[in-house]
N, C-alpha and C positions, 0 to 999 in steps of 0.2 A: 504493500500500500504506500510505501515511501515514494515509489516512482509516480503513483497517482497524485500524491500531494504536491510533488514538484511540478507535475504537469498542470495541476489545478491552479497553483499560484502563478505559473508562467502565463496561463490563459487569462487569469484575472488581470494581471499586469498589462497584457496586450490589449485587453478590452478597455482598461482605464486609459492607456496611451491613446487609443483610437478615439475615445470619448473626448479627451483633452484636445487632440488635434482637430477633431470635428468642431469643437467650440471655437478654437482659434481660427479655423477656416471660415467660420460664419460671422464671428464678431471681430471688430477691429482691435489691434493690439497696440499698446503704447510703443512709440518709436516708429510707427508706420510700417511695421513688419506685416507681411501678408503670406499666408500659406495657401498654395494653389496646387491643383492636380494636373499633371501632364497627361493628356489623353491621346497623343499621337506619338509615332516613333521617329519624328523628324530630327530629333536630337540624339538618336542612338549613335554610338554606345555610351556617350557621356551621360545622358539622362534617359532611362528606360521608360517605356510606356507604363503608365500606372504609378509613376513615382510622384512624390510631392516635392515641391520646391518652395523654399523660404526666400522671399525677395524683400529688398529694402531700397528705397530711393537713395541715389548717390549724388554727390555734388557734381561729379563729372563721369563721363563714360568714355571708354577707349576701345580700340579694335581688339577683339578677342573676348570682351566681356559678354557673358550670357545675360540677356535682359528679357523681361516679360513686358509686353506692351499690348494695348488694345483696351476694349471695354469689358467690364465684368458685369454680366447680367444673366437672367435665366435663359435668354436666347442667344447671347454672345459670349464666346469663350476667348480669353486672351491668348496670345501666342508667346512661347518662350523660344527664342532663337539667339544665335551668336552675332555680335556686330562684326560685319565683314569689311565695312568701309565707312568712313565718315566724310560727308560732303559739306563744304561751307560755301554759302552764296550770300549775296547782299540781303536776301530775305531771311537768312538765318542758317542754322545747322540742321542737317538731316542725317539719319543713320540707315545704311544699307545692311540688311540682316539676311542671315542664311541658316537654315537648319544643317547640322553636321552631316546628316544622312541624305540631304538633298543635293541634286547635281547642280542646281543653279540658285542664285540669290533670289530673295523675295522680290516680286515685281514692284510693290509699293514701298516707298521709303518711309521711314518712321520719324515723326517729329518729336522733339524732347518732351512736349506736353503729353504725348501718348504713352510715355514709358511709365510703367507701374513701379519698377524697381530692378535692381541688379540681383542675380541669383547668388545667395551666400551659403545655402545648404540644400543638399538633395538627399532624400531618403527613398530608396527603390521600393516600388510595388505597394507601398502603404496607401497610396491614393485609391487603389481598388477598394480597400476596406472602408475608407472615408466616404467614397461615393456611394457604396452600399449602405452605409450608416445614415446617409442623408435621405434614403428612401424610407417610407413608413414601415415596411416589413423589416428592413435592415435595422432601423432604430429600435423596433420592438425586440429584435434578437439580442441587441446590446443589453437590454433590461432583463429579458426573460431568461437567457442562458445563465448569466451570473446568479440570478435569483434561484434557479433550479439547482445550480451547483452548491450554493450556500445551504439550501434546504436539505440536499442530499448529505452534505458534510455534517450538518447538525443532527440529522436523523441517525447517521452512523455513530456519532459521538454518544447519543442517547442510548442506542442499542448496545454499544460497548460498555457503557456505564451500568446498564441493567444486567448485562452478563457478568460483569465484574462483581456486582453486589450478590448475585445468585451464587457465584463460585465461592465467594467469601462466606456466605451463609452455610453452604454445603460443607466447606472446610471446617467451620466451627462446630457444626453438628457431629462431624466424624471424630473430632478430638475429644468430645465429652459425651460418651455413650451413657444413656439412662439405664440404671440397673435397680433391682429392689433395694439394695443397700446404699444406693447413691441417688439422691434426689437433688439435681442442680439448683432447685428453687428453695432448698432448706439450708439453714445455717448448720455448719458442721457440728457445732456444740449443742444443737437442739436435739432432744430425744424424740424418736418416732412415737406414734400413739401406742404401738405394741410394747415398746420399752418402758413407757410411763406406767402401763398397767402392771407390769412385772414389779 
């Protein structure tokens, strides 16, 4: 059962981590950090599909930086690509971006105001779990599975305690057998009714 306990605590830890990342991805964090899920393989192998990226706005961006840009909404998903070239013109600065796995650069140049932030951390495949948790049935699983595990663990503890008490009671009974000359409920110095008649 030791292996089960280790597995149990690892699972609970993973569920807690997913729940925290889910909250972080939904609500804003101090310092303008954002947690986003990568849904395509355009940045393979640097960033795998289903990874999460933590991004933060930077004071400046240079060629080679991985940035996330675009709008975040229910119908629009931002893009995470690498800066391939920086162009400067009288109207301002624009960035030419490209996915590492793509053969050509993106057609549309990115303006500084469109950049959400620079990638500072990537965690592979966790995005799948977070996206699942955002769905009603996925969110329910995050609550139901840990609850069932806790109930199972508590039921097992109660069962073990009842068994321990029964075993202890059986052991005590076997140590003090009741005989006609030995009554465990009588004081050793007290005479039996038969002895007092004599």
